[in-house]
C-alpha positions, 0 to 999 in steps of 0.5 A, a space after each residue: 499500499 505504502 509503495 502504491 502511494 509512494 508511486 502515486 506521489 512520484 507520478 503527480 510530481 513528474 506530471 507537474 514538473 513536465 507541465 511546468 517545464 513545457 510551459 517555461 520552455 515556450 515562454 520567452 521575451 520577459 524583461 522586469 524593466 517593462 515595469 520600471 517606468 510605468 506611470 500612474 497609480 493602481 488600485 487592486 484586490 488580491 487574496 490575502 489568506 484567501 480573502 480579497 483585500 484592496 491594495 494601492 500601489 504606483 503602477 511601477 510596483 514601487 510602493 505597494 500598500 494596504 488600503 483596506 481589509 474587511 477581514 473579520 467584519 464580513 458576518 454572514 449571519 449563518 455563523 461564518 464570515 465572507 470578508 471578500 471585497 467583491 467590487 470596488 471603484 476609486 473616484 479620483 475627484 473625491 479621493 474615495 473608494 467605493 466597495 462592496 462587502 458583507 456586513 450583518 448577512 447582507 452585501 453592502 456598499 461602503 465608502 473610504 476616503 484616502 485619509 480614513 481608516 474606517 469605511 462608512 456604510 452607504 447602503 445595504 442589499 447592494 450586489 454590484 457598483 460602478 467600476 472602472 477596471 482595466 478593459 480589453 478595448 482601447 481606441 482602435 485596439 482590441 485584445 482577445 484570447 483564442 484557444 489560449 493565444 493572445 491576439 491584438 486587433 488594431 486598425 483591422 489587422 489582427 496579429 498574435 502577441 503571445 502564442 500559447 504552447 500546450 494542451 488548451 483548456 478554457 479553464 485550466 491553461 492559456 493566457 487571458 487578457 486583463 486590459 490595457 493601461 490608460 495609455 494603451 501602450 501596455 497590456 496586462 494579462 494572465 497566464 495559467 502557467 501550465 502546459 496541461 490542464 492536469 498540471 494546473 489542477 495539481 498546483 491548485 491542490 496545494 496553492 492558494 492561487 494558480 497562475 501569474 499576471 504579466 504586463 506586456 509592452 505592446 511595441 516591444 512584445 516584452 513582458 514582465 510579472 505584474 500584481 497578483 490581482 483579481 481586479 485592477 483600476 489604473 488611475 493617471 495622476 
């Protein structure tokens, strides 16, 4: 019995290793300098101990700070907690973030000014609010994903900007566009980081999140790792 378990563990490790190696072998043109000169400020949700938490950073990721955590405040009314921030929007004119989180068993709308530490409850029974997340369209450009490969459509011409090599699965493999920077010069996208669905599934069994977010310079096609974000809003100063 122990021998079978040992062999099973070895097989899982080998499959995971092969999946990662196949993917990394087909990934190139990465350059951390892509992030260095990005301008503006980003607001984004990122999982911390399984909870979607709101962060703020300059776009070049030099000063990432916690903006707000709803940890321990999302009482569902059923004896447990859902502390996720499920939607948010930063209003530049008022320097205020509006977000939705659980309180006393109800999804509720809150506001939080940049200078405050405690949010204000605005309305209960709210499931969604206005958002300004990154979009896959910018002027005459559109980013799409087909069978895991990233395409850029510009002025009627479509070209591949990131080719996926592996066994495509809509849920477990491939690249997916997140959206363009405010000037349209960069594209944020997500990679599942595996060449096979099984590799992604196995990784998901041992990791809180699977995949990596990247940002690409459209003109050079160079990419760099970016924030491990769920949703991103990019505000120009």
